[in-house]
C-alpha positions in Angstrom: 80.2 60.3 73.2 78.0 57.9 75.3 74.9 59.4 77.0 73.7 58.4 80.6 70.4 59.4 82.3 71.0 59.6 86.0 67.5 58.3 86.7 65.2 55.3 86.3 62.3 57.7 85.4 60.3 56.1 82.7 58.9 59.4 81.6 62.3 61.0 81.2 63.6 58.0 79.3 60.6 58.1 76.9 61.2 61.7 76.2 64.9 61.1 75.4 64.0 58.1 73.2 61.4 60.1 71.3 64.1 62.8 70.7 66.2 60.1 69.0 68.8 59.5 71.7 70.4 56.2 72.7 71.4 56.1 76.4 72.0 54.1 79.5 70.0 54.7 82.7 71.8 54.7 86.0 70.0 56.0 89.1 72.0 58.3 91.3 70.8 57.1 94.7 71.1 60.7 95.9 69.0 61.6 99.0 67.1 64.8 98.1 67.4 67.3 100.9 64.2 69.1 101.8 63.3 72.5 100.4 64.0 75.3 102.9 61.4 78.1 103.3 62.5 81.2 101.5 65.0 79.3 99.2 64.9 80.1 95.5 63.0 77.1 94.0 64.9 77.4 90.7 68.2 77.2 92.5 66.9 74.3 94.6 65.8 72.2 91.7 69.1 72.9 89.8 71.0 71.8 92.9 69.1 68.5 93.1 69.7 67.9 89.4 73.4 68.7 89.8 73.7 66.3 92.8 72.2 63.5 90.7 74.4 64.0 87.7 77.6 64.5 89.8 76.9 61.3 91.7 76.8 59.2 88.5 79.5 61.0 86.5 82.6 59.4 88.0 81.3 56.0 86.9 81.1 57.2 83.3 84.3 59.3 82.6 83.7 59.0 78.8 80.0 59.9 78.8 77.7 62.9 79.0 75.5 62.4 82.1 72.1 64.0 82.5 70.6 64.7 86.0 67.1 66.1 86.4 64.6 66.9 89.1 61.1 68.4 89.0 59.3 70.3 91.7 56.0 72.0 91.9 56.0 75.5 93.6 53.0 77.3 95.1 52.6 79.8 97.9 56.3 79.7 99.0 56.6 76.0 99.3 57.5 73.1 97.0 55.6 69.9 96.4 57.5 66.8 95.6 56.2 63.3 95.3 53.5 62.5 97.9 54.4 60.2 100.8 51.2 58.2 100.5 47.7 58.3 99.0 46.4 60.6 101.7 49.2 63.1 101.0 48.4 62.8 97.3 44.8 63.7 97.9 45.8 66.6 100.2 48.2 68.0 97.5 45.6 67.8 94.8 43.0 69.6 97.0 45.5 72.4 97.6 46.3 72.7 93.8 42.7 72.5 92.4 41.5 75.7 90.7 44.9 77.4 91.1 48.0 78.1 89.1 51.3 76.8 90.2 54.8 76.7 88.8 56.3 73.4 87.6 60.1 73.6 87.5 62.5 71.1 86.1 66.1 71.5 86.8 68.7 69.9 84.5 72.4 69.3 84.9 74.6 67.9 82.2 78.1 66.8 83.0 81.0 65.5 80.9 84.5 64.3 81.5 83.6 62.6 84.8 82.1 65.8 86.2 84.9 68.2 85.1 82.5 70.0 82.7 79.1 71.0 84.2 76.1 72.8 82.7 73.1 73.6 84.8 69.7 75.2 83.9 66.0 75.0 84.6 62.7 75.6 82.8 59.5 76.8 84.3 55.9 76.2 83.3 52.7 77.8 84.7 50.1 75.1 85.2 46.4 75.9 86.1 44.4 73.0 87.5 40.7 72.5 87.0 38.4 73.0 90.0 37.8 69.4 90.7 35.5 68.0 93.4 36.7 65.9 96.3 35.1 62.9 94.6 37.1 63.5 91.3 40.3 63.8 93.3 39.6 60.6 95.3 38.9 58.8 92.0 42.2 60.1 90.4 44.2 59.0 93.4 42.6 55.6 93.2 43.3 55.0 89.5 46.4 57.0 88.8 49.9 56.4 90.2 50.2 59.7 92.1 53.1 58.6 94.4 55.6 58.7 91.5 55.0 62.4 90.5 55.6 65.8 92.0 52.3 67.3 93.0 50.6 63.8 92.6 49.7 64.1 88.9 51.4 63.2 85.6 50.6 65.3 82.5 51.4 62.2 80.3 48.8 60.1 82.1 45.5 60.5 83.8 46.7 63.8 85.3 46.3 65.6 82.0 42.5 65.8 82.5 43.2 67.7 85.8 45.0 70.5 83.9 43.0 73.4 82.6 45.8 75.5 81.1 49.5 75.1 80.5 51.9 78.0 79.7 55.2 76.6 78.6 56.8 73.4 77.4 54.8 70.3 78.3 58.0 68.2 78.4 59.1 70.3 81.4 56.0 69.2 83.2 56.7 65.6 82.2 60.2 65.9 83.6 62.7 66.8 80.9 62.6 70.0 78.8 64.0 68.4 75.6 64.9 71.6 73.7 66.9 72.8 76.7 68.6 69.4 77.2 69.5 69.0 73.5 71.4 72.3 73.6 73.2 71.3 76.8 74.2 67.9 75.4 75.6 69.6 72.3 77.5 72.1 74.4 78.9 69.4 76.6 80.1 67.3 73.6 81.8 70.3 71.9 84.8 70.4 74.2 
């Protein structure tokens, strides 16, 4: 059965390729609704992943479609991708020296959306206590606008992380162990 990643994310695609999968990438074009204060962040990120997978699934009736979304959660609010470089700097200043949750939601659908599996994985990430100058430098050389929380573990952002408790692939954007099980389950029926 064909495999489709409902995203143009290079990081997610690299993780799937490294796990030995052949697939097509098709972005969903789904508008991500904002997080509502008090909402369960796990349910929120699963909802976003589900919306992405379900938007693409009708185009690929004979395929397994993977939708995913990653959010950072701290102090009752989520951090998505920064709006601009100033926003990226603000986020990193709020995160420095603190531990936050990085949550990746995954939805795998088959049969044009008739079969749906949804799950998430969570990682505790502790950031280093970086100076304002270090943060400004990171924002200038990295590509912070493409990543939740303005950092990417697989790139320059790795030096900002002091400790990681969980699957690094979840932080990058796709918990491969979880996804593999979901793909197998979707293909079984």
